[in-house]
Every structure is written in C-alpha cells, then in structure tokens.
C-alpha positions in Angstrom: -12.0 32.6 22.6 -14.2 29.5 23.5 -12.7 26.9 25.9 -13.8 23.3 27.3 -12.9 21.8 30.6 -11.3 18.3 29.9 -9.0 16.1 32.5 -5.9 18.4 32.0 -7.4 21.6 32.0 -8.6 24.0 30.2 -8.5 23.2 26.4 -8.6 26.6 24.0 -11.1 25.7 20.8 -10.5 27.4 17.4 -12.9 28.4 14.9 -13.1 25.8 11.7 -11.0 22.7 13.3 -12.6 19.7 14.3 -11.1 17.6 17.5 -10.1 13.8 15.4 -12.1 11.1 16.5 -12.3 7.5 16.8 -13.4 7.3 13.4 -11.1 9.6 11.8 -7.9 7.8 13.6 -8.7 4.4 12.4 -9.8 5.8 8.8 -5.8 7.4 9.2 -4.9 3.3 9.8 -6.4 2.0 6.8 -5.1 4.1 4.8 -1.6 3.9 5.8 0.5 1.8 3.9 1.1 -1.7 5.0 4.2 -3.0 6.9 5.8 -6.4 7.0 5.0 -8.0 10.2 8.7 -9.3 10.5 11.7 -7.8 9.7 12.7 -9.0 6.2 16.7 -9.9 5.0 17.7 -7.8 2.1 18.1 -9.8 -1.1 22.1 -10.6 -1.1 22.9 -12.6 -4.5 24.2 -11.8 -7.2 22.8 -8.4 -9.0 21.5 -6.7 -5.6 24.7 -8.1 -3.6 25.5 -4.5 -1.6 27.2 -6.3 1.3 30.5 -7.6 -0.4 29.5 -5.6 -3.4 30.1 -8.6 -5.2 27.0 -7.7 -7.7 27.5 -9.8 -10.9 28.1 -7.4 -14.5 24.8 -7.4 -16.2 26.3 -6.6 -19.5 29.3 -8.4 -19.4 28.6 -10.7 -22.7 28.1 -7.1 -24.4 32.2 -6.2 -24.0 32.9 -9.0 -25.1 33.7 -9.6 -29.0 
C-alpha cells in the first residue's frame, strides 16, 4: 500500500481517493445553505404563537351558523 510522509507521521494512500483541496473546501462552503448572521426571534403572534399556546382559530367563522 502506498504511503506518504506528513508532519503528523506516515499517511496511507488509497487507490482512487484523492486528497481534499482548498478548492473542494471552498466549494462546499459556497454550496451550503445560508445561515442567519444573528439569532432570529420566533414569530410568536396570532396563529403562530407556540409559547403560550394561544393560537387563533383560523376557521372559527366557518363553524358558527
């Protein structure tokens, strides 16, 4: 099996597997989904109020005659 010497010691090389380059790492960062720059507050009003479980009933008027 082929090996190469690196700073940490001897590294084995596997046929058909190439090392990860800086270009590969940058491409993975570019293709990753965007993340918010700061934490966002949840939308806790009206229909989406999950903290107090105080959601409005969307179809309340459909049930009343």
